[in-house]
C-alpha positions as CSV (number, residue, x, y, z in Angstrom):
1,X,2.5,21.4,54.7
2,X,4.4,21.9,51.4
3,X,2.7,21.7,48.2
4,X,4.8,18.7,47.2
5,X,3.3,17.0,50.4
6,X,-0.4,18.2,49.5
7,X,0.2,16.5,46.2
8,X,1.4,13.1,47.2
9,X,-1.1,12.9,49.8
10,X,-3.9,13.2,47.2
11,X,-2.7,10.6,44.8
12,X,-1.8,8.7,47.6
13,X,-5.5,8.7,48.1
14,X,-6.5,8.0,44.2
15,X,-7.3,12.0,43.3
16,X,-5.7,13.7,40.3
17,X,-7.1,17.5,40.7
18,X,-8.0,19.5,43.3
19,X,-9.5,23.5,43.5
20,X,-7.4,26.5,44.8
21,X,-9.4,26.6,47.8
22,X,-8.5,23.0,48.9
23,X,-4.8,23.6,48.0
24,X,-4.9,26.9,49.9
25,X,-6.5,25.9,53.3
26,X,-4.3,22.8,53.4
27,X,-0.9,24.9,52.5
28,X,-2.2,27.8,55.1
29,X,-0.3,30.8,53.7
30,X,-0.9,34.1,51.6
31,X,-2.7,34.0,47.8
32,X,0.1,35.0,46.6
33,X,2.3,32.0,48.0
34,X,0.0,29.6,47.1
35,X,-0.3,30.6,43.6
36,X,3.2,31.3,43.3
37,X,3.7,27.9,44.2
38,X,1.3,26.5,41.6
39,X,3.1,28.4,38.7
40,X,6.1,26.8,39.3
41,X,4.4,23.4,39.3
42,X,2.6,24.2,36.2
43,X,5.5,25.6,34.3
44,X,7.5,21.7,35.0
45,X,4.2,20.3,33.0
46,X,3.6,18.8,36.2
47,X,0.0,20.5,37.1
48,X,-2.8,21.7,34.3
49,X,-5.0,24.2,34.8
50,X,-8.0,23.9,32.4
51,X,-10.5,26.1,34.2
52,X,-10.0,29.1,36.7
53,X,-9.1,27.5,40.1
54,X,-9.7,23.9,38.8
55,X,-5.9,22.0,38.6
56,X,-5.4,18.2,37.2
57,X,-2.1,16.7,38.6
58,X,0.0,15.6,35.7
59,X,1.9,12.4,36.2
60,X,5.1,11.6,33.4
61,X,3.2,9.8,31.1
62,X,0.4,12.1,30.6
63,X,3.1,15.4,30.5
64,X,3.7,15.4,26.7
65,X,-0.1,16.2,26.3
66,X,0.0,19.1,28.8
67,X,-3.0,17.4,30.7
68,X,-4.5,14.4,32.0
69,X,-7.0,12.7,29.6
70,X,-10.9,14.4,30.2
71,X,-12.1,11.3,31.4
72,X,-10.0,11.2,34.4
73,X,-11.1,14.5,35.6
74,X,-14.4,15.1,34.0
75,X,-16.8,14.9,37.0
76,X,-14.8,16.2,39.1
77,X,-14.6,19.3,37.1
78,X,-18.6,19.0,36.5
79,X,-18.9,18.6,40.1
80,X,-16.9,21.7,40.4
81,X,-18.9,24.0,38.6
82,X,-21.9,22.5,39.8
83,X,-23.4,21.5,36.4
84,X,-25.1,18.3,35.4
85,X,-23.5,16.5,32.6
86,X,-23.0,13.2,30.6
87,X,-20.3,12.3,27.9
88,X,-22.1,12.3,25.0
89,X,-22.1,11.9,20.5
90,X,-18.9,10.5,19.3
91,X,-17.1,10.3,22.7
92,X,-19.8,8.2,24.4
93,X,-19.8,5.8,21.2
94,X,-16.3,4.8,22.0
95,X,-17.4,3.7,25.0
96,X,-20.3,1.8,23.6
97,X,-17.4,0.1,21.4
98,X,-17.1,2.2,18.4
99,X,-13.2,3.2,18.7
100,X,-12.6,4.2,15.6
101,X,-14.2,7.1,15.6
102,X,-12.3,9.2,18.3
103,X,-13.1,12.7,18.3
104,X,-10.9,15.5,18.2
105,X,-12.9,17.0,21.4
106,X,-14.1,14.8,24.7
107,X,-18.0,16.0,23.9
108,X,-19.9,16.8,26.9
109,X,-23.7,17.6,27.1
110,X,-24.5,19.9,29.8
111,X,-27.5,22.0,30.6
112,X,-25.4,24.7,30.9
113,X,-24.0,27.2,28.3
114,X,-19.9,26.8,28.7
115,X,-17.1,27.7,26.2
116,X,-14.9,25.0,25.0
117,X,-11.5,23.8,27.3
118,X,-8.3,23.9,25.7
119,X,-5.6,22.3,28.2
120,X,-3.1,21.1,25.9
121,X,-3.7,18.4,23.5
122,X,-6.5,17.7,25.6
123,X,-9.9,19.8,24.5
124,X,-13.2,19.6,25.6
125,X,-16.5,20.7,23.9
126,X,-19.5,21.6,25.9
127,X,-23.2,20.9,24.0
128,X,-26.2,22.6,25.3
129,X,-29.3,20.5,25.9
130,X,-32.6,21.2,27.6
131,X,-33.2,18.9,30.0
132,X,-29.9,17.0,30.0
133,X,-31.0,15.5,33.2
134,X,-33.4,13.2,31.6
135,X,-31.3,11.5,29.1
136,X,-30.7,8.5,29.9
137,X,-27.1,7.3,31.5
138,X,-24.9,4.6,32.8
139,X,-22.2,4.3,34.6
140,X,-18.0,3.8,33.1
141,X,-15.1,2.8,35.0
142,X,-12.3,4.5,34.7
143,X,-8.9,4.5,36.4
144,X,-10.0,8.0,38.4
145,X,-13.6,6.7,39.0
146,X,-17.0,6.3,37.0
147,X,-18.2,8.7,34.5
148,X,-21.7,9.6,33.2
149,X,-21.9,8.3,29.7
150,X,-25.5,8.2,27.8
151,X,-26.3,5.1,27.0
152,X,-26.1,3.2,23.4
153,X,-30.0,4.4,22.6
154,X,-29.6,7.8,23.9
155,X,-26.1,8.8,22.5
156,X,-27.9,7.5,18.7
157,X,-30.6,10.1,19.2
158,X,-28.0,12.6,20.5
159,X,-26.3,12.0,17.2
160,X,-29.1,12.3,15.0
161,X,-30.1,15.8,16.7
162,X,-26.5,17.0,16.5
163,X,-25.0,15.9,13.5
164,X,-22.9,18.5,12.7
165,X,-21.1,17.7,16.1
166,X,-20.1,14.5,14.5
167,X,-18.6,14.9,11.2
168,X,-21.4,15.0,9.3
169,X,-24.5,12.6,8.8
170,X,-22.2,10.6,6.7
171,X,-20.2,9.7,9.9
172,X,-23.4,9.5,12.2
173,X,-24.1,6.4,9.8
174,X,-21.1,5.0,9.6
175,X,-21.0,4.8,14.2
176,X,-24.3,3.6,14.3
177,X,-22.8,0.4,12.1
178,X,-21.2,-0.4,15.1
179,X,-23.7,1.1,17.8
180,X,-26.6,-0.6,17.1
181,X,-24.6,-3.8,18.1
182,X,-25.0,-2.5,21.8
183,X,-28.5,-0.9,21.4
184,X,-31.6,-2.7,23.0
185,X,-35.3,-2.5,21.3
186,X,-37.4,-2.1,24.8
187,X,-35.2,0.7,25.4
188,X,-35.6,2.6,22.4
189,X,-39.2,2.1,22.3
190,X,-39.6,3.3,25.9
191,X,-37.9,6.5,24.5
192,X,-39.7,6.5,21.3
193,X,-43.3,5.9,23.4
194,X,-42.2,9.2,25.9
195,X,-41.2,11.7,23.1
196,X,-42.9,14.8,22.2
197,X,-40.1,14.9,19.2
198,X,-40.6,13.3,16.4
199,X,-37.5,15.2,13.9
200,X,-34.9,12.5,15.7
201,X,-37.7,9.3,15.8
202,X,-37.7,10.0,11.7
203,X,-33.8,10.5,11.3
204,X,-32.8,7.7,13.3
205,X,-35.2,5.4,12.0
206,X,-34.5,6.2,8.4
207,X,-30.4,5.6,8.8
208,X,-31.6,2.6,10.8
209,X,-32.9,1.7,8.1
210,X,-29.8,2.0,5.5
211,X,-28.2,-0.2,7.6
212,X,-30.7,-2.8,8.0
213,X,-31.4,-2.7,11.8
214,X,-34.9,-3.3,11.4
215,X,-35.4,-4.8,14.8
216,X,-34.8,-1.5,15.7
217,X,-35.9,0.8,13.1
218,X,-39.7,-1.0,13.3
219,X,-40.0,-0.3,16.9
220,X,-39.3,3.7,15.9
221,X,-41.8,3.3,12.6
222,X,-44.5,1.9,15.2
223,X,-44.0,4.6,17.7
224,X,-44.7,7.3,15.0
225,X,-48.4,6.1,14.4
226,X,-48.8,8.0,17.9
227,X,-47.7,11.0,16.4
228,X,-49.2,13.7,13.6
229,X,-46.2,13.4,11.2
230,X,-44.8,16.2,8.6
231,X,-42.2,15.8,6.1
232,X,-38.7,17.1,7.2
233,X,-35.6,17.5,5.9
234,X,-33.1,14.5,6.5
235,X,-30.4,17.4,7.6
236,X,-31.8,20.5,8.3
237,X,-30.6,23.7,6.3
238,X,-27.8,25.8,8.3
239,X,-29.6,29.3,9.7
240,X,-28.6,31.9,7.4
241,X,-27.4,35.1,9.5
242,X,-29.4,38.7,8.2
243,X,-26.4,39.4,5.9
244,X,-26.8,36.1,4.1
245,X,-30.3,36.6,4.1
246,X,-30.1,40.0,2.2
247,X,-27.2,38.7,0.1
248,X,-29.7,35.2,-1.0
249,X,-32.6,37.5,-1.5
250,X,-30.4,40.1,-3.8
251,X,-29.2,37.5,-5.5
252,X,-33.3,35.8,-6.4
253,X,-31.7,32.9,-4.5
254,X,-33.7,32.6,-1.2
255,X,-35.3,29.1,-1.6
256,X,-33.5,26.3,0.4
257,X,-32.2,23.9,-2.9
258,X,-30.4,21.1,-3.1
259,X,-28.6,19.0,-6.2
260,X,-29.8,16.0,-4.7
261,X,-33.2,15.2,-3.3
262,X,-36.4,12.6,-2.8
263,X,-38.7,11.8,-0.5
264,X,-38.8,9.3,1.9
265,X,-42.6,8.2,2.1
266,X,-42.2,5.6,4.4
267,X,-40.2,8.0,7.3
268,X,-42.1,11.3,5.7
269,X,-38.2,12.7,4.9
270,X,-37.0,14.7,2.3
271,X,-33.3,13.3,1.6
272,X,-31.7,16.3,0.4
273,X,-28.2,14.2,0.9
274,X,-27.5,11.0,-0.8
275,X,-26.0,8.3,1.4
276,X,-24.1,5.8,0.7
277,X,-25.8,2.4,2.3
278,X,-22.9,0.2,4.6
279,X,-23.8,-3.1,3.8
280,X,-21.2,-4.6,6.4
281,X,-18.4,-3.8,8.6
282,X,-15.5,-5.3,10.2
283,X,-12.9,-4.8,12.8
284,X,-11.5,-2.8,10.4
285,X,-13.1,-2.5,7.7
286,X,-17.1,-0.4,6.0
287,X,-18.2,-2.4,3.1
288,X,-20.5,-0.1,1.4
289,X,-22.2,1.4,-2.0
290,X,-20.4,3.4,-4.3
291,X,-20.0,7.0,-4.3
292,X,-18.9,9.0,-7.1
293,X,-15.4,9.7,-5.4
294,X,-14.7,6.6,-5.5
295,X,-14.5,5.8,-9.2
296,X,-11.0,7.6,-9.8
297,X,-9.5,6.3,-6.7
298,X,-10.6,2.9,-8.2
299,X,-9.3,3.6,-11.9
300,X,-5.8,4.5,-10.0
301,X,-6.0,0.8,-8.4
302,X,-7.5,-0.9,-12.1
303,X,-4.7,0.9,-13.8
304,X,-1.9,-0.6,-11.6
305,X,0.0,-3.2,-13.9
306,X,0.8,-5.0,-10.2
307,X,-2.6,-5.4,-9.4
308,X,-3.7,-6.3,-12.8
309,X,-0.9,-9.1,-13.1
310,X,-3.6,-11.5,-13.6
311,X,-5.9,-9.8,-15.8
312,X,-5.7,-9.3,-19.7
313,X,-5.5,-5.8,-19.5
314,X,-5.7,-2.6,-17.2
315,X,-8.3,-0.5,-16.5
316,X,-8.5,3.3,-17.2
317,X,-11.4,5.6,-15.6
318,X,-13.6,5.1,-18.7
319,X,-13.1,1.5,-18.1
320,X,-14.0,1.8,-14.5
321,X,-16.7,3.5,-14.7
322,X,-18.4,1.2,-17.1
323,X,-17.4,-1.5,-14.1
324,X,-19.2,0.4,-11.5
325,X,-21.6,1.4,-13.7
326,X,-22.4,-2.4,-13.7
327,X,-21.7,-3.1,-10.2
328,X,-24.6,-0.7,-9.2
329,X,-27.1,-1.9,-11.8
330,X,-26.5,-5.4,-10.3
331,X,-27.0,-4.1,-7.1
332,X,-30.7,-2.4,-8.0
333,X,-31.1,-6.0,-9.7
334,X,-30.2,-8.5,-7.3
335,X,-29.9,-6.7,-3.8
336,X,-26.0,-7.7,-3.4
337,X,-22.8,-6.6,-5.3
338,X,-19.2,-6.2,-5.2
339,X,-18.8,-3.6,-2.3
340,X,-16.8,-0.1,-2.0
341,X,-14.1,-1.0,1.1
342,X,-13.1,1.9,3.3
343,X,-10.6,1.7,6.4
344,X,-13.2,2.5,9.5
345,X,-10.0,4.7,11.1
346,X,-9.1,6.6,8.2
347,X,-12.2,6.4,5.7
348,X,-9.9,5.5,3.0
349,X,-11.1,3.7,0.0
350,X,-9.0,0.9,-1.0
351,X,-10.6,-1.2,-3.2
352,X,-13.8,-3.5,-3.6
353,X,-14.3,-6.7,-2.4
354,X,-18.3,-8.8,-2.9
355,X,-20.6,-10.9,-5.2
356,X,-21.1,-10.7,-8.7
357,X,-22.3,-13.0,-11.4
358,X,-20.1,-14.5,-14.3
359,X,-20.5,-12.5,-17.4
360,X,-19.5,-16.5,-19.1
361,X,-20.7,-19.6,-18.6
362,X,-18.1,-21.5,-17.2
363,X,-17.4,-24.8,-19.2
364,X,-18.7,-28.4,-17.7
365,X,-19.3,-27.1,-14.3
366,X,-22.4,-28.0,-12.6
367,X,-23.8,-25.5,-9.9
368,X,-25.9,-26.1,-6.6
369,X,-28.3,-23.5,-7.9
370,X,-28.4,-20.6,-10.3
371,X,-27.3,-17.7,-10.9
372,X,-23.9,-18.9,-10.2
373,X,-22.5,-16.2,-7.7
374,X,-18.6,-15.7,-7.3
375,X,-17.1,-13.5,-4.5
376,X,-14.2,-11.7,-6.0
377,X,-11.9,-8.5,-4.8
378,X,-9.5,-6.3,-5.8
379,X,-7.6,-3.7,-3.3
380,X,-4.9,-1.8,-3.6
381,X,-1.6,-2.7,-3.6
382,X,-0.8,-0.3,-1.0
383,X,-3.0,-2.3,1.4
384,X,-2.2,-5.8,0.5
385,X,-0.5,-8.0,3.3
386,X,-2.7,-6.5,6.3
387,X,-5.4,-9.1,5.9
388,X,-8.1,-6.8,4.3
389,X,-9.0,-9.0,1.4
390,X,-9.6,-12.0,3.8
391,X,-11.5,-10.2,6.7
392,X,-14.0,-8.5,4.3
393,X,-14.2,-12.1,2.0
394,X,-15.2,-13.5,5.0
395,X,-18.0,-11.2,6.6
396,X,-19.4,-11.2,2.6
397,X,-19.4,-14.6,2.9
398,X,-21.3,-14.5,6.3
399,X,-23.6,-12.2,4.8
400,X,-24.3,-14.2,1.5
401,X,-24.7,-17.3,3.0
402,X,-26.9,-16.1,6.3
403,X,-28.4,-13.2,5.0
404,X,-29.2,-13.5,1.1
405,X,-29.6,-17.6,1.6
406,X,-28.0,-18.2,-1.1
407,X,-27.3,-21.7,-1.8
408,X,-23.5,-21.7,-3.4
409,X,-20.7,-19.2,-3.7
410,X,-17.5,-20.3,-6.2
411,X,-14.4,-18.1,-6.4
412,X,-11.9,-18.3,-9.3
413,X,-8.0,-17.0,-10.6
414,X,-5.5,-18.3,-12.9
415,X,-3.6,-20.7,-11.6
416,X,-0.6,-18.4,-10.8
417,X,-2.5,-15.8,-8.9
418,X,-1.4,-17.1,-5.2
419,X,-2.2,-14.3,-3.6
420,X,-6.0,-14.6,-4.4
421,X,-5.9,-18.6,-3.9
422,X,-4.3,-18.4,-0.3
423,X,-7.6,-16.0,0.4
424,X,-10.0,-18.2,-0.9
425,X,-8.5,-21.3,0.9
426,X,-8.6,-18.9,4.5
427,X,-12.3,-18.1,3.6
428,X,-13.1,-21.7,3.5
429,X,-13.4,-22.3,0.0
430,X,-12.5,-25.8,-1.5
431,X,-10.7,-26.5,-4.6
432,X,-11.0,-29.7,-6.9
433,X,-9.5,-30.0,-10.2
434,X,-12.2,-31.3,-11.6
435,X,-13.8,-28.0,-11.6
436,X,-10.7,-26.2,-13.1
437,X,-11.4,-24.8,-16.4
438,X,-10.1,-22.5,-19.5
439,X,-11.4,-19.1,-19.7
440,X,-13.6,-19.0,-22.9
441,X,-12.9,-15.4,-23.2
442,X,-9.0,-15.6,-23.7
443,X,-7.1,-16.8,-26.7
444,X,-6.1,-20.6,-26.4
445,X,-2.4,-19.3,-26.7
446,X,-3.0,-16.9,-23.2
447,X,-1.2,-17.4,-20.6
448,X,-3.8,-16.5,-18.0
449,X,-6.7,-19.1,-19.5
450,X,-6.3,-22.0,-17.4
451,X,-8.5,-21.0,-14.4
452,X,-8.7,-22.5,-10.4
453,X,-12.1,-22.6,-9.2
454,X,-13.2,-22.7,-5.7
455,X,-16.2,-23.7,-4.3
456,X,-18.2,-23.6,-0.7
457,X,-22.3,-24.2,-0.4
458,X,-24.4,-22.7,2.1
459,X,-24.8,-26.3,3.9
460,X,-21.3,-27.0,4.3
461,X,-20.5,-23.8,5.7
462,X,-23.2,-23.9,8.6
463,X,-21.5,-27.0,9.3
464,X,-18.1,-25.7,9.5
465,X,-19.5,-22.9,11.7
466,X,-20.8,-25.9,14.1
467,X,-18.0,-27.2,14.2
468,X,-16.0,-23.6,15.3
469,X,-18.5,-23.4,17.4
470,X,-18.1,-26.8,19.4
471,X,-14.0,-26.0,19.6
472,X,-14.3,-22.7,21.3
């Protein structure tokens, strides 16, 4: 049998990888001949060699990568090295629906210490975990068979245990916003009731509170009652090498410190890193509270004449700082405001969408309730025409009526602002000429003075939702 016949036979049977022993037995020739045949196929790109004596068949569509995707062969590879495993952390989160945080490495949790694998562009990272076999898992089918993946609940626990493997605690929080949709409170309670480790309970509970997944955080908080809990850091400090310890002692800075530190009594955590609250997520976007690095980015947007075409003036960084200060104060006082918007895939900040109270009295307007709440948006012109404003505004509108229980949402703009008016219509707001008004804070001769007003009550929103459900 030739090596090409051997590989063709494997492909016919649905296999995508093999071991050195298998090919040597099939060919029945010397080691030198087998290795030479394997080397020729590797040079052609038809074989990949991720591990000693383990080979992966690479079809034409994957040769640009230098290897098949890791999930095609990882089950066979781990079986070959006789190591228990499961796909974990960010790689596991992908299988549970979070396709926006594709890790650079395929992350495998196992009991054995192993070096990472780099095979062409495919990289596999191994994370050692004691008693990994006891972690709840489930099978996922791939084109080459089933692989073992941690359950959503176990994935969340692992992420708060190994945040540095997940791009930091900020990224863990972002991934959790999607992962919680697949997490089961009863399964999480079972894990919490059988653990002796309380650190993950504290950290995960705190993060779940931040994203308002109260049905899950309540389960963890109740489980803490059965443990003696001491205060812990949200983020454990990095371990110092002896050389760093010596240097720190010499500099008189041997105590760990943080520029931001506060205490959360509920979870008995010392919060040594400020995290932005993620208010809402959509298919493509994250709506969150503001952070200092947003200020210059927002200033760049607000100083763009195209973006500010329908406003009296552009805003410099001082005016932008004042705007964001006002937004933050509004959020602290009322629990809602204009939210910073970033793209899930890239974490690029693109502007704001959210809720506010008008700063002036709207002439002759009869609101359903007070205070009047408006929905508004301001996005970078580079991201116009992609549906981001509509996508985010729909999410905010739903949140306003279903979570905040607001009675009515309005929006207004100058008559010539066709782009914003189009968004108002798309999210379901209605226009009546009787509500249009002259802006009292603009000069009588200003071309921007005349405004159109769109509005929607909670009752009408709920009625529209019922109609949409029936259509489906």
